[in-house]
C-alpha positions in Angstrom: 0.0 0.0 0.0 1.4 3.4 -0.9 2.0 6.1 1.7 -0.7 8.6 2.3 1.1 11.2 4.5 4.5 12.5 3.5 6.5 15.5 2.2 7.7 15.5 -1.4 10.1 18.1 -2.9 10.6 19.3 -6.5 12.7 22.1 -8.0 12.5 24.3 -11.0 14.8 26.7 -12.7 14.1 29.9 -14.6 14.6 30.7 -18.3 17.7 32.5 -17.4 19.4 29.5 -15.7 22.5 28.6 -17.8 21.2 25.2 -18.8 17.8 26.7 -19.8 19.5 29.4 -21.9 21.1 26.5 -23.8 17.8 24.6 -24.1 16.1 27.8 -25.5 18.7 28.3 -28.1 18.7 24.7 -29.2 14.9 24.7 -29.5 14.9 28.0 -31.4 17.3 26.5 -33.9 14.9 23.6 -34.2 12.0 25.9 -34.8 13.8 27.8 -37.5 14.5 24.5 -39.4 11.0 23.2 -39.0 9.6 26.5 -40.2 11.6 26.0 -43.4 10.7 22.3 -43.8 8.3 20.3 -41.6 10.4 17.1 -42.1 13.7 18.8 -41.1 16.1 16.8 -39.1 17.7 18.5 -36.1 19.8 17.4 -33.2 21.2 20.7 -31.8 23.3 21.1 -28.6 24.3 24.4 -27.0 27.0 25.2 -24.5 27.2 28.6 -22.8 29.8 30.2 -20.5 31.3 33.6 -19.9 30.8 35.7 -23.1 30.5 32.6 -25.3 27.9 30.4 -26.8 28.8 27.2 -28.9 26.2 25.4 -30.9 26.9 22.0 -32.4 25.1 18.9 -33.6 23.6 17.9 -36.9 20.8 19.2 -39.1 19.2 18.2 -42.4 17.0 19.9 -45.0 16.2 18.4 -48.4 17.1 21.7 -50.1 20.8 22.3 -49.8 20.4 26.1 -50.6 17.9 26.4 -47.8 20.2 24.5 -45.5 23.1 26.9 -46.2 20.8 29.9 -45.7 19.6 28.6 -42.3 23.1 27.8 -41.2 23.9 31.4 -41.7 21.1 32.5 -39.4 22.3 30.5 -36.3 24.1 33.4 -34.7 21.1 35.7 -35.1 18.8 33.1 -33.6 21.1 32.7 -30.5 21.4 36.4 -29.9 17.6 36.9 -30.1 17.1 34.2 -27.5 19.6 35.7 -25.1 18.0 39.1 -25.6 14.5 37.9 -25.0 15.6 36.1 -21.8 17.1 39.4 -20.6 20.8 39.1 -20.5 22.7 42.4 -20.8 25.5 41.7 -18.3 29.1 42.8 -19.0 30.2 39.2 -19.2 27.1 37.8 -20.9 25.4 40.2 -23.3 23.2 39.3 -26.3 25.0 41.9 -28.4 28.6 41.1 -27.5 29.0 37.4 -26.6 30.9 35.3 -29.1 28.7 32.8 -30.9 30.3 29.8 -32.6 28.3 27.6 -35.0 29.5 24.0 -35.3 26.4 22.4 -36.8 26.8 20.0 -39.7 24.7 17.8 -42.0 22.9 14.8 -40.5 24.7 11.5 -40.6 23.6 9.4 -43.6 23.9 6.3 -41.4 21.4 7.7 -38.9 19.1 8.8 -41.7 19.0 5.3 -43.3 17.5 3.8 -40.1 14.9 6.6 -39.7 13.7 7.5 -43.2 10.8 5.6 -44.8 11.7 4.1 -48.1 11.5 0.8 -50.1 8.1 -0.1 -48.5 9.7 0.3 -45.1 7.9 2.3 -42.5 9.8 5.2 -40.9 11.7 4.0 -37.9 12.4 5.5 -34.5 15.3 7.9 -34.4 16.9 5.9 -31.5 16.3 3.2 -29.1 15.1 4.0 -25.6 12.3 4.1 -23.0 10.0 7.0 -22.5 7.6 7.7 -19.6 4.4 9.8 -19.3 2.6 10.6 -16.1 -0.5 12.2 -14.8 -2.2 12.7 -11.5 -5.4 14.3 -10.4 -3.8 16.4 -7.6 -3.9 19.6 -9.7 -6.3 20.8 -12.4 -3.5 20.4 -14.9 -3.2 16.8 -13.9 0.4 17.4 -12.8 2.2 16.7 -9.6 1.8 19.7 -7.3 5.4 20.2 -6.3 6.8 20.7 -9.8 3.7 22.5 -11.0 3.9 25.2 -8.4 7.7 25.4 -8.5 7.4 26.3 -12.2 4.5 28.7 -11.4 6.6 30.7 -8.9 9.5 31.3 -11.4 7.2 32.0 -14.3 5.4 34.7 -12.3 8.8 36.3 -11.2 9.9 36.3 -14.9 6.7 38.2 -15.8 7.2 41.0 -13.2 10.9 41.2 -14.1 10.2 41.6 -17.8 7.3 44.0 -17.5 9.4 46.3 -15.3 7.4 45.8 -12.1 10.5 44.4 -10.3 13.5 46.1 -12.1 16.1 44.7 -9.7 15.4 41.1 -10.5 17.7 39.4 -13.0 17.1 36.3 -15.2 18.9 33.5 -13.3 16.7 31.8 -10.6 15.8 28.5 -9.0 12.9 27.5 -6.9 12.2 24.4 -4.7 9.0 23.5 -2.9 8.5 20.8 -0.2 4.9 19.9 -0.4 3.1 18.2 2.5 0.6 15.4 1.6 -2.3 14.2 3.8 -4.3 11.2 2.7 -2.5 11.3 -0.6 -3.5 14.9 -1.4 -1.2 18.0 -1.4 -2.3 20.4 1.4 0.6 22.8 2.1 4.3 23.6 1.8 6.7 22.9 4.6 9.6 24.9 3.0 10.1 27.3 0.2 13.5 27.8 -1.4 14.0 30.7 -3.9 17.4 31.9 -5.2 17.2 34.7 -7.7 19.9 36.8 -9.3 19.5 40.5 -8.5 21.0 43.8 -9.6 22.7 45.3 -6.5 25.3 43.7 -4.2 23.8 45.9 -1.4 20.5 44.0 -1.6 20.3 41.4 1.3 18.4 38.2 1.5 15.7 40.0 3.4 15.4 42.6 0.7 15.0 39.9 -1.9 12.4 38.1 0.2 10.4 41.3 0.5 10.3 41.5 -3.3 9.5 37.9 -4.1 7.2 36.8 -1.2 4.0 38.5 -2.4 4.3 36.8 -5.8 4.9 33.4 -4.2 1.9 33.8 -2.0 -0.1 34.9 -5.0 0.8 31.7 -6.9 0.4 29.1 -4.2 -3.0 27.8 -3.2 -4.7 29.6 -0.2 -3.7 28.1 3.1 -0.6 26.3 1.8 1.8 28.8 3.5 1.5 28.7 7.3 3.4 30.1 10.2 5.4 26.8 10.2 6.5 27.2 6.6 10.3 27.6 6.4 11.6 30.3 4.0 15.0 30.2 2.4 15.4 33.1 0.0 18.8 33.7 -1.4 20.2 31.6 1.5 23.9 32.2 0.4 23.4 36.0 0.4 24.5 38.0 -2.7 23.6 36.6 -6.1 24.6 39.3 -8.6 26.9 37.2 -10.8 24.6 34.7 -12.5 23.7 33.1 -15.8 26.4 31.5 -18.0 28.9 34.0 -16.5 28.4 32.4 -13.1 28.1 28.8 -14.2 28.4 27.1 -17.5 25.2 25.8 -19.2 24.5 22.9 -21.5 21.4 21.6 -23.4 19.6 18.7 -21.8 20.8 18.9 -18.2 17.4 19.7 -16.6 15.4 16.6 -17.6 13.6 16.2 -14.2 12.7 19.9 -14.2 11.4 19.4 -17.7 9.1 16.6 -16.8 7.6 15.6 -13.4 10.0 16.9 -10.8 11.0 13.4 -9.7 7.4 12.3 -9.0 7.5 9.8 -11.9 10.2 7.8 -13.8 12.3 9.3 -16.6 13.7 7.4 -19.5 16.8 9.5 -19.5 16.6 11.3 -22.8 16.5 15.1 -23.0 14.1 16.9 -25.2 15.4 20.3 -26.3 17.1 20.6 -29.7 15.6 17.4 -31.1 13.2 17.2 -34.0 10.1 15.0 -33.4 11.5 11.9 -35.3 13.6 11.5 -32.1 11.4 9.4 -29.8 13.2 10.8 -26.8 11.0 13.8 -27.4 7.9 12.7 -29.4 7.2 9.5 -27.6 7.7 11.2 -24.2 5.0 13.7 -25.3 2.8 10.8 -26.5 3.2 9.0 -23.2 2.2 12.2 -21.3 -0.8 12.6 -23.6 -1.9 9.0 -23.0 -1.4 9.2 -19.2 -3.3 12.5 -19.0 -6.2 11.2 -21.1 -6.4 8.0 -18.9 -6.7 10.2 -15.8 -9.0 12.7 -17.5 -11.3 9.8 -18.5 -11.8 8.8 -14.9 -10.2 5.4 -15.5 -7.6 6.2 -12.8 -6.6 9.0 -10.5 -2.9 8.5 -11.2 -1.1 6.9 -14.2 2.3 6.1 -15.6 2.7 5.1 -19.2 6.0 3.6 -20.5 6.8 3.2 -24.2 9.9 1.6 -25.7 11.5 1.8 -29.1 14.4 0.5 -31.2 16.3 2.6 -33.8 14.9 1.9 -37.3 11.9 0.0 -36.0 8.6 1.8 -36.4 6.3 0.2 -33.8 6.9 0.4 -30.1 8.4 -2.7 -28.6 6.2 -2.4 -25.5 3.4 -0.4 -23.9 3.2 -0.5 -20.1 0.6 1.1 -17.8 0.6 1.5 -14.0 -2.3 3.2 -12.2 -0.9 2.6 -8.7 -4.0 0.8 -7.5 -6.2 3.8 -8.4 -7.6 2.3 -11.6 -11.3 1.7 -12.3 -10.3 -0.8 -15.0 -7.4 -3.3 -15.2 -4.0 -1.8 -16.2 -3.7 -4.5 -18.9 -7.0 -3.4 -20.4 -5.7 0.2 -20.5 -2.6 -1.0 -22.4 -4.8 -2.7 -25.0 -7.0 0.4 -25.3 -3.9 2.6 -25.8 -2.7 0.4 -28.7 -6.1 0.7 -30.3 -6.7 4.4 -29.7 -3.4 5.8 -31.1 -0.8 5.0 -33.7 2.4 5.0 -31.7 4.8 4.7 -34.6 7.1 7.8 -34.9 5.1 9.1 -37.8 1.8 8.3 -36.2 2.7 10.3 -33.1 3.9 13.2 -35.2 0.7 13.2 -37.2 -1.7 12.7 -34.3 -0.1 15.5 -32.2 0.9 17.6 -35.2 4.5 17.9 -34.0 6.1 18.9 -37.3 5.7 22.6 -36.5 7.9 25.3 -35.0 6.4 25.0 -31.5 9.4 24.1 -29.4 11.2 27.2 -28.1 8.2 27.9 -25.8 8.7 24.5 -24.1 12.3 25.2 -23.1 11.5 26.7 -19.7 8.9 26.1 -17.0 8.2 22.5 -18.0 7.1 20.6 -21.1 3.9 19.3 -19.4 1.0 20.8 -17.5 0.8 23.8 -19.9 -2.4 24.9 -21.7 -2.6 23.8 -25.4 -1.9 26.8 -27.8 -4.1 27.7 -30.7 -1.2 27.1 -33.1 -0.7 23.6 -31.9 1.8 24.1 -29.2 1.5 21.7 -26.3 -0.9 19.6 -28.3 0.0 16.7 -26.0 -1.8 18.4 -23.2 -5.2 18.0 -24.9 -7.7 15.5 -23.5 -9.3 14.6 -26.8 -8.5 10.9 -26.6 -10.8 10.2 -23.7 -13.7 8.8 -25.8 -11.4 6.5 -27.8 -9.7 5.1 -24.6 -13.1 4.4 -23.0 -14.3 2.7 -26.1 -11.2 0.5 -26.1 -11.5 -1.0 -22.6 
């Protein structure tokens, strides 16, 4: 029997965290190539440090002239991302940092395993396992700790960017320890918030005075009590931040990107990868399936695992675990999933309409638990598979 009363902690990082700067640039590169060609192949990695950004990996377009043109735009794309995030520091500035482009054409040996040809279905871009998760403890069907850790930083970014809080700077981290009673989140036992700021004379108390109203605004009523511990900028001064304070790299925040540790992770990062890479597309599909299982009322909590082999189109396995909360048998849900959705790489991309430039927006504040956008962004957050799943059990 699972525990009902406990404390669980998740963290988030802001769009200005060094790793998230890199995720944003990698996904912006992906969007640029997908805008040129929906079947573009991209695996872009970014590294950032003091006054320098390096972008590498492989890309592919069917039109060689278009490929050459887009390769020439990489520096412009990187600088636009850094500017939008808000970096104008002496040692990391969108206008003056050095940008190095080391992207090259996609390997033909990888392409031969992925491309559809000679009556062979398109295969998965790599082997691996992908997990999706959903729980009814928030309206977004996300675990509460990671959902509200994201929400805190997203709100602070809003007031930083609109000028309401001009002394806040882009780099920040949050961490919430959430208390559960009878399996439901009911409060926070501790709040950790470290945010970069403008002036070395600002103390931890000064920063708390700035951020506390927004944290209280975001968290549910009654979650903060007199017993809640506050740790705001606990090390003191945090003026040197971003890639100048710590190097960044694409793909190092995979738990922040997903479920905050409340569910398994297959290990593959998302950012910079086109949707033929099942690390990304099948993880989105697994979340979509898990969310629809919970939204259908078949379970209050659900994990879905999918597995793939490079060059093989169909998933090797579909696994469901509803943690004893299911109204129907887990095996029956697995069968219903296989009937309700084509889980080949192409089937996933077509069902969720993933061959679109919708990825830069996913690079910060989580890939899941977001509202679907009118242009197809976050399509995996829709609950439009409920009827098909119900019909399949």
